[in-house]
MARNUFI-268083 format. One record per atom (N, C-alpha, C): x, y, z; residue in three letters. Coordinates in steps of 0.02 Angstrom, whole numbers, padded with zeros to 5 digits, always signed. Example, Ala and Ser with C-alpha at 12.3 -4.5 7.8 and 13.67 -1.06 7.14 Angstrom:
2
+00660-00284+00390ALA
+00615-00225+00390ALA
+00660-00165+00390ALA
+00642-00112+00354SER
+00684-00053+00357SER
+00645+00002+00394SER
//
This chain:
340
+00042-00060+00000MET
+00000+00000+00000MET
+00044+00062+00000MET
+00028+00110-00042THR
+00064+00173-00045THR
+00031+00222+00002THR
+00070+00253+00046VAL
+00044+00301+00093VAL
+00052+00371+00063VAL
-00003+00407+00059GLN
-00002+00474+00030GLN
+00014+00524+00084GLN
+00045+00579+00063GLN
+00059+00633+00108GLN
-00006+00672+00123GLN
-00013+00697+00184ARG
-00072+00736+00201ARG
-00071+00803+00164ARG
-00130+00823+00143ALA
-00138+00888+00109ALA
-00122+00944+00158ALA
-00093+00998+00132THR
-00077+01056+00173THR
-00127+01112+00160THR
-00123+01162+00200LEU
-00166+01221+00191LEU
-00153+01252+00123LEU
-00091+01252+00100GLU
-00074+01278+00035GLU
-00106+01238-00022GLU
-00111+01171-00013ASP
-00143+01129-00064ASP
-00216+01147-00071ASP
-00250+01159-00015VAL
-00320+01179-00016VAL
-00328+01246-00051VAL
-00284+01293-00035ALA
-00287+01359-00066ALA
-00281+01355-00141ALA
-00234+01314-00167ARG
-00225+01307-00238ARG
-00288+01278-00271ARG
-00317+01226-00240LEU
-00376+01194-00270LEU
-00436+01240-00269LEU
-00442+01279-00215ALA
-00500+01324-00209ALA
-00490+01391-00246ALA
-00428+01405-00267GLY
-00413+01465-00303GLY
-00415+01527-00259GLY
-00392+01518-00196VAL
-00390+01573-00150VAL
-00321+01576-00117VAL
-00310+01625-00074SER
-00247+01629-00040SER
-00246+01584+00022SER
-00186+01571+00047SER
-00180+01529+00107SER
-00211+01564+00167SER
-00206+01631+00169LYS
-00238+01668+00225LYS
-00312+01660+00225LYS
-00342+01658+00166THR
-00414+01649+00161THR
-00434+01580+00187THR
-00397+01529+00170VAL
-00411+01462+00196VAL
-00405+01461+00272VAL
-00355+01494+00299SER
-00345+01498+00371SER
-00405+01532+00404SER
-00429+01585+00374ARG
-00487+01621+00402ARG
-00549+01577+00402ARG
-00558+01536+00350VAL
-00616+01491+00348VAL
-00618+01445+00408VAL
-00559+01424+00431PHE
-00556+01377+00486PHE
-00547+01410+00554PHE
-00544+01477+00554THR
-00536+01512+00619THR
-00589+01564+00628THR
-00595+01612+00582THR
-00645+01667+00587THR
-00688+01667+00525THR
-00729+01615+00519ARG
-00767+01604+00457ARG
-00816+01659+00441ARG
-00840+01696+00492ASP
-00889+01748+00480ASP
-00858+01808+00441ASP
-00792+01809+00435LEU
-00759+01864+00398LEU
-00749+01847+00324LEU
-00769+01788+00303VAL
-00761+01767+00235VAL
-00828+01759+00200VAL
-00830+01779+00137ALA
-00893+01775+00098ALA
-00918+01703+00096ALA
-00983+01693+00103PRO
-01012+01625+00106PRO
-00994+01580+00046PRO
-00992+01609-00014GLU
-00975+01569-00072GLU
-00901+01546-00071GLU
-00858+01590-00041THR
-00788+01570-00034THR
-00780+01514+00018THR
-00817+01521+00073VAL
-00817+01470+00124VAL
-00837+01402+00095VAL
-00890+01403+00056GLU
-00914+01341+00024GLU
-00861+01310-00021GLU
-00827+01352-00060ARG
-00776+01328-00106ARG
-00717+01299-00068ARG
-00696+01333-00015VAL
-00639+01309+00024VAL
-00655+01243+00060VAL
-00716+01238+00088LEU
-00735+01177+00123LEU
-00740+01117+00074LEU
-00764+01132+00014ALA
-00769+01080-00036ALA
-00699+01054-00056ALA
-00652+01101-00063ALA
-00583+01082-00079ALA
-00551+01043-00022ALA
-00563+01064+00039ALA
-00535+01030+00097ALA
-00563+00958+00102ALA
-00627+00951+00088LYS
-00657+00883+00091LYS
-00628+00839+00036LYS
-00619+00865-00022ARG
-00593+00827-00078ARG
-00522+00804-00063ARG
-00482+00846-00030LEU
-00413+00830-00016LEU
-00405+00795+00053LEU
-00460+00785+00088ARG
-00459+00757+00156ARG
-00414+00797+00202ARG
-00420+00862+00196PHE
-00378+00906+00236PHE
-00409+00914+00306PHE
-00366+00910+00358ARG
-00388+00923+00426ARG
-00344+00977+00456ARG
-00373+01032+00481PRO
-00333+01085+00510PRO
-00299+01062+00574PRO
-00238+01085+00586ASN
-00201+01067+00645ASN
-00220+01115+00701ASN
-00272+01097+00739THR
-00296+01142+00791THR
-00246+01150+00847THR
-00207+01098+00861LEU
-00157+01106+00914LEU
-00104+01157+00895LEU
-00078+01151+00833ALA
-00026+01198+00812ALA
-00053+01270+00810ALA
-00118+01277+00788ARG
-00147+01344+00786ARG
-00153+01374+00856ARG
-00172+01333+00904GLY
-00178+01356+00972GLY
-00111+01377+01000GLY
-00059+01339+00985LEU
+00007+01355+01010LEU
+00033+01419+00978LEU
+00018+01431+00916ARG
+00040+01493+00885ARG
+00006+01553+00918ARG
-00055+01545+00940ARG
-00091+01599+00974ARG
-00067+01608+01046ARG
-00027+01559+01070GLY
-00007+01561+01139GLY
-00059+01535+01186GLY
-00113+01505+01159GLY
-00167+01480+01201GLY
-00170+01405+01200GLY
-00229+01378+01209GLY
-00239+01305+01211GLY
-00280+01282+01152GLY
-00308+01222+01161THR
-00347+01192+01109THR
-00421+01188+01130THR
-00462+01159+01089ASN
-00532+01148+01108ASN
-00541+01076+01135ASN
-00489+01049+01162THR
-00490+00981+01189THR
-00485+00984+01264THR
-00524+00942+01297ILE
-00522+00937+01370ILE
-00502+00865+01389ILE
-00458+00859+01437GLY
-00432+00794+01458GLY
-00470+00766+01518GLY
-00477+00701+01521PHE
-00509+00666+01576PHE
-00467+00606+01596PHE
-00444+00606+01658ILE
-00402+00552+01685ILE
-00444+00505+01727ILE
-00445+00441+01710ILE
-00483+00391+01747ILE
-00437+00337+01771ILE
-00465+00290+01810GLY
-00426+00236+01836GLY
-00413+00182+01785GLY
-00463+00141+01771GLU
-00453+00087+01723GLU
-00517+00077+01684GLU
-00509+00054+01622LEU
-00565+00051+01574LEU
-00617-00003+01592LEU
-00598-00051+01633GLY
-00643-00107+01648GLY
-00702-00088+01692GLY
-00700-00032+01726ASN
-00754-00012+01772ASN
-00806+00027+01736ASN
-00869+00002+01734PRO
-00922+00038+01698PRO
-00933+00108+01723PRO
-00918+00121+01787PHE
-00928+00188+01815PHE
-00888+00240+01775PHE
-00828+00223+01757TYR
-00785+00271+01722TYR
-00812+00289+01652TYR
-00832+00239+01614TYR
-00853+00257+01546TYR
-00922+00289+01546TYR
-00963+00278+01597LYS
-01027+00314+01602LYS
-01016+00387+01618LYS
-00969+00400+01664VAL
-00951+00469+01678VAL
-00923+00503+01616VAL
-00878+00468+01580ALA
-00849+00496+01519ALA
-00903+00511+01468ALA
-00954+00470+01464SER
-01009+00480+01418SER
-01044+00546+01433SER
-01058+00559+01496GLY
-01088+00622+01515GLY
-01045+00683+01500GLY
-00980+00676+01512ILE
-00934+00731+01496ILE
-00934+00745+01421ILE
-00930+00693+01381GLU
-00925+00701+01310GLU
-00989+00734+01280GLU
-01047+00715+01305ARG
-01108+00744+01281ARG
-01111+00819+01294ARG
-01091+00839+01354GLU
-01093+00909+01371GLU
-01042+00949+01332GLU
-00982+00921+01323LEU
-00931+00956+01286LEU
-00948+00964+01212LEU
-00975+00911+01183ALA
-00993+00912+01112ALA
-01043+00968+01097ALA
-01088+00978+01143ALA
-01139+01032+01135ALA
-01109+01100+01133ALA
-01047+01107+01157HIS
-01013+01172+01160HIS
-00952+01175+01115HIS
-00944+01127+01070GLY
-00890+01128+01022GLY
-00823+01103+01048GLY
-00822+01068+01103PHE
-00760+01040+01131PHE
-00758+00965+01121PHE
-00697+00939+01119SER
-00688+00867+01114SER
-00655+00841+01178SER
-00660+00775+01187LEU
-00635+00745+01249LEU
-00581+00693+01233LEU
-00527+00694+01269VAL
-00477+00641+01266VAL
-00471+00609+01335VAL
-00474+00542+01337VAL
-00474+00505+01400VAL
-00408+00469+01406VAL
-00378+00472+01466ALA
-00315+00438+01480ALA
-00324+00398+01545ALA
-00292+00341+01550THR
-00300+00298+01608THR
-00235+00292+01648THR
-00244+00281+01713THR
-00189+00271+01758THR
-00184+00200+01785THR
-00234+00159+01766ASP
-00241+00091+01794ASP
-00245+00094+01870ASP
-00279+00147+01895ASP
-00287+00158+01967ASP
-00220+00161+02003ASP
-00168+00185+01967SER
-00101+00189+01996SER
-00085+00262+02015SER
-00069+00274+02078ALA
-00051+00340+02099ALA
+00012+00366+02063ALA
+00058+00320+02049GLU
+00119+00338+02016GLU
+00106+00362+01944GLU
+00054+00335+01913GLY
+00040+00353+01845GLY
+00000+00417+01836GLY
-00030+00441+01890GLU
-00074+00499+01884GLU
-00038+00562+01860GLU
+00018+00578+01893GLU
+00055+00638+01874GLU
+00085+00630+01804GLU
+00108+00571+01786ARG
+00136+00560+01719ARG
+00083+00570+01666ARG
+00024+00544+01676VAL
-00030+00552+01628VAL
-00053+00624+01624VAL
-00058+00657+01682ALA
-00078+00728+01683ALA
-00028+00771+01644ALA
+00036+00759+01655ASP
+00088+00796+01618ASP
+00082+00787+01543ASP
+00067+00725+01522ALA
+00062+00711+01450ALA
+00002+00749+01420ALA
-00055+00752+01457LEU
-00112+00789+01430LEU
-00099+00863+01431LEU
-00071+00889+01485LEU
-00059+00961+01489LEU
-00009+00985+01438LEU
+00036+00941+01418SER
+00084+00961+01366SER
+00051+00972+01298SER
-00010+00946+01292GLN
-00049+00956+01230GLN
-00091+01020+01233GLN
-00081+01059+01285ARG
-00116+01123+01295ARG
-00191+01112+01297ARG
-00214+01064+01333ILE
-00286+01053+01339ILE
-00318+01113+01374ILE
-00383+01124+01360ALA
-00416+01183+01385ALA
-00433+01175+01460ALA
-00444+01113+01483ALA
-00459+01100+01552ALA
-00442+01028+01567ALA
-00433+01013+01631LEU
-00417+00946+01652LEU
-00468+00921+01703LEU
-00499+00865+01687LEU
-00544+00833+01734LEU
-00512+00768+01757LEU
-00515+00750+01820LEU
-00485+00689+01843LEU
-00522+00659+01901LEU
-00517+00593+01906ILE
-00538+00557+01967ILE
-00474+00544+02006ILE
-00461+00582+02058PRO
-00396+00578+02092PRO
-00383+00508+02121PRO
-00321+00486+02112VAL
-00298+00423+02141VAL
-00240+00436+02190VAL
-00195+00480+02170ALA
-00136+00494+02213ALA
-00157+00530+02277ALA
-00113+00528+02325GLU
-00126+00561+02390GLU
-00118+00636+02386GLU
-00088+00662+02332ASP
-00070+00732+02328ASP
-00076+00756+02256ASP
-00116+00809+02245GLN
-00122+00837+02179GLN
-00093+00907+02176GLN
-00048+00923+02222SER
-00020+00990+02223SER
+00023+01004+02161SER
+00043+00952+02125TYR
+00083+00961+02064TYR
+00044+00997+02010TYR
-00022+01004+02019LEU
-00064+01039+01969LEU
-00074+01111+01985LEU
-00050+01134+02044GLU
-00063+01202+02065GLU
-00035+01253+02015GLU
+00025+01240+01989GLY
+00053+01288+01941GLY
+00012+01294+01878GLY
-00015+01239+01853GLU
-00058+01242+01794GLU
-00121+01281+01807GLU
-00148+01273+01867ARG
-00209+01310+01884ARG
-00196+01386+01884ARG
-00137+01405+01909HIS
-00119+01476+01908HIS
-00109+01502+01839HIS
-00092+01458+01792LEU
-00084+01479+01722LEU
-00151+01480+01684LEU
-00205+01464+01721GLY
-00271+01471+01690GLY
-00303+01406+01666GLY
-00273+01349+01679THR
-00304+01287+01659THR
-00350+01261+01715THR
-00415+01260+01704PRO
-00461+01236+01755PRO
-00448+01162+01771PRO
-00450+01144+01835VAL
-00445+01074+01856VAL
-00508+01057+01897VAL
-00542+01005+01874ILE
-00604+00983+01908ILE
-00593+00912+01933ILE
-00602+00902+01997ALA
-00597+00835+02027ALA
-00667+00803+02028ALA
-00671+00742+02006ILE
-00734+00705+02000ILE
-00734+00646+02049ILE
-00789+00635+02084ASP
-00799+00579+02128ASP
-00762+00587+02194ASP
-00703+00617+02193ARG
-00662+00628+02254ARG
-00631+00697+02249ARG
-00630+00735+02303PRO
-00596+00800+02301PRO
-00522+00792+02291PRO
-00491+00841+02259ALA
-00419+00841+02253ALA
-00388+00857+02320ALA
-00326+00834+02329ARG
-00291+00846+02393ARG
-00233+00895+02383ARG
-00227+00943+02429ASN
-00174+00994+02425ASN
-00177+01033+02360ASN
-00238+01044+02335LEU
-00248+01083+02274LEU
-00315+01120+02280LEU
-00313+01184+02264VAL
-00374+01223+02263VAL
-00409+01209+02196VAL
-00462+01169+02199ALA
-00496+01149+02137ALA
-00569+01134+02151ALA
-00610+01146+02101ASP
-00681+01127+02106ASP
-00686+01052+02106ASP
-00738+01027+02139SER
-00751+00955+02139SER
-00825+00941+02136SER
-00841+00883+02108ILE
-00910+00860+02105ILE
-00911+00788+02129ILE
-00948+00775+02183VAL
-00947+00710+02215VAL
-01018+00686+02228VAL
-01024+00626+02255LEU
-01088+00597+02271LEU
-01104+00606+02346LEU
-01167+00599+02364GLU
-01187+00598+02434GLU
-01170+00529+02462GLU
-01107+00516+02469ASN
-01085+00448+02489ASN
-01108+00430+02559ASN
-01098+00475+02607ARG
-01118+00461+02676ARG
-01191+00449+02682ARG
-01229+00494+02650ARG
-01302+00488+02655ARG
-01327+00422+02625ARG
-01295+00400+02570GLY
-01316+00338+02537GLY
-01312+00278+02584GLY
-01254+00269+02616THR
-01247+00211+02661THR
-01285+00222+02727THR
-01292+00282+02748PHE
-01331+00297+02810PHE
-01403+00274+02800PHE
-01433+00293+02743GLU
-01503+00274+02729GLU
-01510+00199+02719GLU
-01462+00168+02685ALA
-01465+00096+02674ALA
-01462+00058+02740ALA
-01416+00080+02785THR
-01410+00049+02850THR
-01473+00056+02892THR
-01503+00116+02889LYS
-01565+00128+02925LYS
-01620+00081+02902LYS
-01623+00069+02838ARG
-01676+00023+02812ARG
-01666-00047+02838ARG
-01602-00069+02838LEU
-01590-00137+02864LEU
-01605-00141+02938LEU
-01589-00089+02976LEU
-01603-00088+03047LEU
-01679-00088+03059LEU
-01716-00053+03018ALA
-01789-00050+03025ALA
-01821-00118+03012ALA
-01788-00160+02974ARG
-01813-00227+02960ARG
-01793-00277+03014ARG
-01757-00254+03064GLY
-01740-00297+03120GLY
-01668-00322+03121GLY
-01627-00302+03072HIS
-01557-00325+03071HIS
-01518-00285+03124HIS
-01474-00321+03159ARG
-01429-00289+03207ARG
-01356-00304+03192ARG
-01345-00361+03163ARG
-01277-00380+03142ARG
-01271-00365+03067ARG
-01245-00306+03052ILE
-01240-00284+02983ILE
-01167-00276+02965ILE
-01145-00307+02911GLY
-01077-00303+02889GLY
-01065-00250+02838GLY
-01002-00227+02833TYR
-00983-00179+02781TYR
-00916-00201+02752TYR
-00915-00209+02685VAL
-00854-00234+02650VAL
-00836-00186+02595VAL
-00772-00166+02593CYS
-00750-00122+02537CYS
-00677-00136+02522CYS
-00660-00124+02459ASN
-00591-00130+02435ASN
-00588-00090+02369ASN
-00551-00035+02368PRO
-00506-00008+02418PRO
-00544+00029+02473PRO
-00512+00035+02531ALA
-00545+00064+02589ALA
-00521+00135+02606ALA
-00463+00154+02581SER
-00433+00217+02603SER
-00454+00278+02561SER
-00486+00267+02503VAL
-00505+00324+02461VAL
-00562+00362+02491VAL
-00569+00424+02471TYR
-00620+00470+02499TYR
-00689+00441+02498TYR
-00708+00412+02441THR
-00777+00386+02433THR
-00792+00333+02485THR
-00744+00287+02495GLN
-00756+00232+02543GLN
-00755+00258+02615GLN
-00712+00306+02629ALA
-00710+00335+02697ALA
-00777+00367+02714ALA
-00807+00401+02666GLU
-00872+00433+02675GLU
-00928+00380+02683GLU
-00925+00328+02642ARG
-00976+00277+02645ARG
-00972+00238+02710ARG
-00912+00223+02731LEU
-00903+00188+02795LEU
-00928+00231+02852LEU
-00917+00296+02847ARG
-00941+00342+02900ARG
-01016+00342+02904ARG
-01049+00340+02849GLY
-01122+00337+02848GLY
-01149+00274+02880GLY
-01115+00217+02865PHE
-01135+00154+02894PHE
-01127+00156+02971PHE
-01066+00177+02994ARG
-01053+00179+03064ARG
-01098+00228+03102ARG
-01113+00286+03072ASP
-01156+00335+03102ASP
-01226+00307+03114ASP
-01253+00272+03064ALA
-01320+00243+03071ALA
-01322+00189+03124ALA
-01270+00147+03126MET
-01267+00095+03176MET
-01261+00124+03247MET
-01218+00175+03254ALA
-01209+00206+03319ALA
-01274+00240+03343ALA
-01310+00270+03296ALA
-01373+00303+03314ALA
-01426+00252+03338ALA
-01415+00189+03321SER
-01461+00135+03342SER
-01435+00096+03402SER
-01383+00123+03433GLY
-01356+00091+03492GLY
-01306+00037+03480GLY
-01275+00035+03420ILE
-01225-00015+03403ILE
-01161+00022+03383ILE
-01122+00046+03431PRO
-01063+00088+03414PRO
-01004+00050+03387PRO
-00998-00014+03406ASP
-00938-00053+03385ASP
-00958-00101+03329ASP
-00936-00087+03267THR
-00953-00128+03210THR
-00892-00162+03179THR
-00833-00155+03211THR
-00772-00179+03180THR
-00773-00255+03164THR
-00807-00294+03205ARG
-00806-00366+03193ARG
-00846-00384+03130ARG
-00888-00338+03106TRP
-00926-00352+03046TRP
-00900-00311+02986TRP
-00842-00284+02993GLU
-00812-00244+02938GLU
-00753-00281+02908GLU
-00748-00275+02842ARG
-00689-00301+02807ARG
-00665-00244+02761ARG
-00613-00209+02784LEU
-00587-00149+02750LEU
-00517-00163+02724LEU
-00509-00165+02659VAL
-00447-00187+02628VAL
-00424-00138+02575VAL
-00359-00131+02567ASP
-00330-00091+02513ASP
-00282-00136+02473ASP
-00311-00185+02439ASP
-00272-00233+02401ASP
-00312-00254+02340ASP
-00299-00223+02281PRO
-00339-00240+02222PRO
-00333-00311+02200PRO
-00281-00348+02224SER
-00272-00416+02203SER
-00315-00465+02244SER
-00344-00440+02298MET
-00384-00485+02341MET
-00455-00491+02313MET
-00477-00551+02298PRO
-00545-00559+02270PRO
-00599-00537+02320PRO
-00648-00499+02298PRO
-00701-00476+02343PRO
-00740-00534+02374PRO
-00749-00589+02335ASP
-00787-00645+02363ASP
-00751-00677+02422ASP
-00684-00672+02423GLN
-00645-00698+02479GLN
-00660-00658+02541GLN
-00662-00591+02534LEU
-00676-00547+02589LEU
-00744-00561+02621LEU
-00796-00564+02577VAL
-00864-00576+02600VAL
-00870-00647+02628VAL
-00839-00696+02595GLY
-00841-00764+02620GLY
-00811-00770+02689GLY
-00755-00734+02701ASP
-00724-00734+02767ASP
-00773-00706+02819ASP
-00809-00654+02801LEU
-00857-00623+02846LEU
-00915-00671+02863LEU
-00939-00706+02811LEU
-00995-00752+02821LEU
-00974-00813+02864LEU
-00910-00830+02862ARG
-00887-00888+02900ARG
-00863-00868+02970ARG
-00869-00807+02989SER
-00845-00785+03055SER
-00888-00813+03110SER
-00863-00809+03172ALA
-00900-00837+03229ALA
-00967-00803+03241ALA
-00971-00739+03223ASP
-01033-00701+03234ASP
-01053-00668+03169ASP
-01074-00706+03119PRO
-01085-00680+03051PRO
-01143-00630+03049PRO
-01140-00582+03003PRO
-01194-00534+02996PRO
-01255-00564+02963PRO
-01312-00536+02976THR
-01374-00556+02941THR
-01387-00512+02879THR
-01346-00459+02872ALA
-01353-00415+02814ALA
-01284-00387+02799ALA
-01272-00372+02736VAL
-01207-00345+02713VAL
-01218-00285+02668VAL
-01179-00232+02678ILE
-01176-00176+02632ILE
-01108-00177+02599ILE
-01105-00171+02534THR
-01041-00172+02497THR
-01027-00102+02471THR
-00961-00086+02470GLY
-00941-00017+02455GLY
-00939+00002+02383GLY
-00941-00046+02336ASN
-00941-00031+02265ASN
-00966-00091+02224ASN
-00975-00081+02160ASN
-01006-00133+02118ASN
-00962-00195+02113ASN
-00896-00186+02114ARG
-00851-00243+02109ARG
-00859-00289+02171ARG
-00865-00258+02229VAL
-00872-00298+02290VAL
-00942-00329+02293VAL
-00992-00295+02266THR
-01059-00322+02264THR
-01062-00388+02224THR
-01030-00388+02166VAL
-01027-00449+02126VAL
-00990-00504+02165VAL
-00937-00487+02199GLY
-00900-00535+02240GLY
-00945-00562+02296GLY
-00985-00519+02325ALA
-01031-00540+02378ALA
-01083-00590+02351ALA
-01107-00579+02292LEU
-01156-00626+02263LEU
-01123-00694+02252LEU
-01060-00696+02232ARG
-01025-00759+02224ARG
-01016-00794+02291ARG
-00997-00754+02342ALA
-00986-00783+02408ALA
-01052-00811+02437ALA
-01106-00776+02428LEU
-01171-00800+02453LEU
-01191-00864+02417LEU
-01176-00867+02352ARG
-01191-00928+02314ARG
-01150-00985+02339ARG
-01085-00975+02349ASP
-01040-01028+02370ASP
-01057-01052+02441ASP
-01085-01006+02482ALA
-01103-01024+02550ALA
-01172-01057+02554ALA
-01203-01068+02495ALA
-01271-01095+02494ALA
-01317-01056+02541ALA
-01312-00991+02536ASP
-01347-00946+02582ASP
-01424-00951+02576ASP
-01447-00969+02516GLU
-01518-00980+02503GLU
-01560-00917+02518GLU
-01531-00861+02503GLY
-01568-00799+02510GLY
-01581-00776+02580GLY
-01539-00798+02628ARG
-01550-00780+02697ARG
-01518-00713+02716ARG
-01459-00700+02690THR
-01422-00639+02708THR
-01444-00582+02662THR
-01463-00527+02693ALA
-01483-00468+02654ALA
-01421-00435+02625ALA
-01429-00402+02567LEU
-01373-00371+02532LEU
-01394-00307+02498LEU
-01358-00253+02512ILE
-01368-00189+02475ILE
-01299-00167+02453ILE
-01291-00154+02388GLY
-01227-00132+02360GLY
-01227-00060+02339GLY
-01171-00026+02348PHE
-01163+00041+02323PHE
-01142+00037+02250PHE
-01174+00072+02208ASP
-01165+00072+02134ASP
-01215+00023+02103ASP
-01253+00048+02055ASP
-01294+00005+02014ASP
-01249-00027+01961ASP
-01272-00083+01933PHE
-01234-00113+01877PHE
-01284-00146+01830PHE
-01260-00164+01769ASP
-01305-00181+01714ASP
-01354-00237+01729ASP
-01335-00289+01764THR
-01381-00345+01774THR
-01411-00347+01844THR
-01401-00293+01882ALA
-01428-00293+01951ALA
-01503-00299+01951ALA
-01537-00269+01903ASP
-01609-00273+01903ASP
-01633-00343+01882ASP
-01594-00378+01841VAL
-01613-00443+01818VAL
-01609-00494+01876VAL
-01556-00490+01916ILE
-01547-00538+01970ILE
-01573-00513+02037ILE
-01605-00454+02036GLY
-01639-00431+02096GLY
-01597-00406+02151GLY
-01543-00369+02136VAL
-01498-00343+02187VAL
-01517-00272+02206VAL
-01527-00260+02270SER
-01544-00194+02295SER
-01479-00153+02296SER
-01484-00089+02274VAL
-01423-00048+02267VAL
-01435+00023+02292VAL
-01380+00056+02310ILE
-01378+00128+02320ILE
-01358+00157+02253ILE
-01401+00193+02221SER
-01390+00214+02152SER
-01381+00290+02147SER
-01361+00310+02088TYR
-01351+00380+02069TYR
-01345+00382+01994TYR
-01335+00442+01966ASP
-01332+00448+01893ASP
-01260+00466+01872ASP
-01219+00417+01853PRO
-01149+00432+01834PRO
-01144+00476+01772PRO
-01192+00470+01725VAL
-01190+00512+01665VAL
-01200+00584+01683VAL
-01247+00596+01731ASP
-01258+00665+01753ASP
-01197+00690+01792ASP
-01164+00647+01827LEU
-01103+00665+01863LEU
-01052+00693+01814LEU
-01043+00658+01757GLY
-00997+00681+01706GLY
-01021+00745+01673GLY
-01086+00749+01659ARG
-01113+00809+01627ARG
-01103+00869+01670ARG
-01116+00862+01735ARG
-01110+00920+01780ARG
-01037+00940+01788ARG
-00992+00891+01786ALA
-00920+00906+01792ALA
-00897+00946+01731ALA
-00920+00924+01671ALA
-00902+00961+01609ALA
-00929+01032+01610ALA
-00991+01038+01633ALA
-01022+01105+01636ALA
-00982+01150+01684ALA
-00960+01122+01739LEU
-00919+01158+01787LEU
-00853+01180+01757LEU
-00822+01137+01717ALA
-00759+01154+01684ALA
-00770+01211+01634ALA
-00823+01207+01594LEU
-00838+01259+01546LEU
-00851+01326+01580LEU
-00886+01322+01636GLU
-00900+01383+01675GLU
-00836+01414+01700GLU
-00791+01371+01726ARG
-00728+01395+01753ARG
-00682+01422+01699ARG
-00687+01394+01638MET
-00648+01420+01581MET
-00670+01491+01564MET
-00733+01505+01573GLY
-00759+01572+01558GLY
-00744+01623+01613GLY
-00735+01597+01674ASP
-00720+01643+01730ASP
-00677+01604+01780ASP
-00612+01616+01780ALA
-00567+01579+01824ALA
-00567+01606+01894ALA
-00600+01662+01907THR
-00601+01691+01974THR
-00660+01661+02014THR
-00663+01680+02075GLY
-00718+01657+02117GLY
-00698+01599+02161GLY
-00739+01588+02213PHE
-00724+01534+02260PHE
-00734+01466+02228PHE
-00693+01417+02248THR
-00703+01349+02223THR
-00762+01318+02257THR
-00791+01268+02225ARG
-00851+01235+02250ARG
-00844+01160+02252ARG
-00879+01131+02299GLN
-00888+01058+02301GLN
-00962+01044+02295GLN
-00981+01015+02241ILE
-01052+01000+02227ILE
-01065+00927+02244ILE
-01119+00913+02279GLU
-01138+00844+02296GLU
-01201+00826+02257GLU
-01196+00769+02221LEU
-01256+00745+02185LEU
-01290+00691+02225LEU
-01357+00687+02220PRO
-01395+00640+02264PRO
-01385+00566+02247PRO
-01396+00527+02298THR
-01399+00454+02290THR
-01469+00432+02313THR
-01488+00372+02292TRP
-01553+00345+02314TRP
-01550+00269+02313TRP
-01594+00239+02350ILE
-01596+00166+02356ILE
-01648+00135+02310ILE
-01627+00085+02273ILE
-01673+00048+02231ILE
-01682-00022+02262ILE
-01743-00036+02282GLU
-01758-00099+02315GLU
-01779-00150+02262GLU
-01742-00205+02259ARG
-01755-00258+02209ARG
-01762-00328+02240ARG
-01751-00333+02305GLY
-01761-00398+02336GLY
-01709-00417+02386GLY
-01645-00411+02369THR
-01593-00435+02417THR
-01589-00391+02479THR
-01604-00326+02472GLY
-01599-00282+02530GLY
-01660-00283+02574GLY
-01712-00318+02553GLU
-01775-00318+02591GLU
-01786-00383+02631GLU
-01735-00424+02631ARG
-01739-00487+02670ARG
-01741-00475+02745ARG
-01784-00513+02778GLU
-01787-00508+02852GLU
-01727-00547+02882GLU
-01711-00531+02945PRO
-01658-00568+02979PRO
-01676-00642+02985PRO
-01626-00685+02987ARG
-01639-00754+03000ARG
-01674-00765+03066ARG
-01719-00813+03070LYS
-01761-00822+03128LYS
-01722-00830+03192LYS
-01665-00865+03187GLU
-01627-00878+03248GLU
-01595-00815+03277GLU
-01594-00761+03238THR
-01563-00698+03263THR
-01614-00644+03270THR
-01676-00657+03256ALA
-01729-00607+03259ALA
-01741-00585+03332ALA
//
């Protein structure tokens, strides 16, 4: 196969019978060019498969591009691509494009990926923080690049953030289980040290303490080890000397692991289960969940970035989006008779 050279701005100008400056204006300040000339230039560009170099143009102006970067953990988690979908929809409506980069949930990779995106002069940076410290972005923020933290606030960085009502979600779920007569309620999460899990664990403990059960450590499995299978954590809890009659899981990955552990334990639908995060087949298999709208989370984050691009001044904000409980069966189970 013979590879052809890309057409240049000068090639389009020759085919359209205009100057190179006119072609440049068509792709930058089109309203200054006569409509019939615009049509002729665009037809020539299409014929030659010409694409303007928006990055180079932005650099010549000393500014940025119409591209916004989004840093996520890993592609296998449905949460990330649903958030990205919301971001992309909002940006497209305002003429911006999105580029997504992954860190594989590695704190070491976060700064490296951020530097790679910022070197492309992106107009704004959105990220789900993984590292313990985002102060390395403070210089970019002072240079006018908006930074928006999603799902977790940034640390050691003055930046807008948009998060979920994590504490309220688990607080309400725990209250529902308590109202059905459960007293031994377990909580399982991995990872446990991130902001979202700390808030969700706090909601669980607050609800238990308010019901006269201040010590819940024997029913908790809090781990920071991505290699540990979630079903192993839940299975260990179910096999303990004083097993819970209900379990709340901290994310969708642990919820799936809990379902496997309950199956392997031949639980026969005795242990109640409520998971944080909805997932695609949860409605089919009847799993009760603490839900929210990840697409709206992305959309609101993009809108916040666009707003900050228009006005970099003003106080930073942390916006919380609501969560709600969807009852499908597993979370409505009564305690086992022997513990009632």
